[in-house]
C-alpha positions as CSV (number, residue, x, y, z in Angstrom):
1,M,-36.4,79.8,76.3
2,I,-36.0,81.5,72.9
3,L,-32.2,81.9,73.5
4,S,-31.8,78.1,74.1
5,Y,-33.8,77.4,70.9
6,I,-31.5,79.7,68.9
7,R,-28.4,78.2,70.5
8,G,-29.6,74.8,69.5
9,E,-30.0,75.9,65.9
10,I,-26.6,77.4,65.9
11,M,-25.0,74.3,67.3
12,G,-26.9,72.2,64.7
13,F,-25.3,74.3,62.0
14,W,-21.8,73.6,63.4
15,Y,-22.5,69.9,63.6
16,F,-23.7,69.9,59.9
17,L,-20.6,71.8,59.0
18,I,-18.4,69.2,60.7
19,L,-20.3,66.5,58.9
20,F,-19.8,68.1,55.5
21,V,-16.1,68.7,56.2
22,G,-15.8,65.0,57.2
23,L,-17.5,63.9,54.0
24,F,-15.3,66.2,51.9
25,L,-12.1,64.8,53.6
26,V,-13.2,61.2,53.0
27,I,-14.0,61.8,49.3
28,K,-10.8,63.7,48.8
29,G,-8.8,60.9,50.5
30,L,-10.5,58.3,48.4
31,L,-9.8,60.2,45.2
32,R,-6.1,60.5,46.0
33,K,-4.6,57.2,46.5
34,K,-2.7,56.4,49.7
35,R,-4.2,59.3,51.7
36,L,-5.3,57.3,54.7
37,S,-4.8,60.2,57.1
38,L,-7.5,62.3,55.3
39,I,-9.9,59.4,55.4
40,F,-9.3,58.8,59.1
41,I,-9.7,62.4,60.0
42,G,-12.9,62.6,57.9
43,L,-14.3,59.5,59.5
44,L,-13.6,61.0,63.0
45,C,-15.4,64.2,62.0
46,I,-18.4,62.3,60.7
47,S,-18.6,60.1,63.7
48,F,-18.4,63.1,66.1
49,S,-21.1,65.0,64.3
50,I,-23.4,61.9,64.2
51,F,-22.8,61.4,68.0
52,M,-23.6,65.0,68.7
53,F,-26.9,64.8,66.8
54,S,-28.0,61.8,68.8
55,P,-30.3,62.4,71.8
56,G,-28.6,62.5,75.2
57,S,-25.2,63.4,73.8
58,D,-25.3,66.7,75.8
59,E,-25.6,64.8,79.0
60,I,-22.7,62.5,78.1
61,I,-20.5,65.5,77.3
62,S,-21.5,67.4,80.5
63,R,-20.6,64.3,82.6
64,L,-17.4,63.8,80.8
65,F,-16.2,67.4,81.4
66,N,-18.0,67.8,84.8
67,L,-20.0,70.7,83.7
68,K,-23.0,70.2,86.1
């Protein structure tokens, strides 16, 4: 039980890191004109991290990759 709690905290750290990387890429893409690729990749990172923070995302991922 404690191990799964620690694993959840570690995964939350990585989701926050992906979120901040996405924000950084979007801001950097907006500051430099015509860097649509940075904005797109940043938005993908942000949307992925928000999806992974939502409840039930672990079940969707496990069904997608046939983990259970």
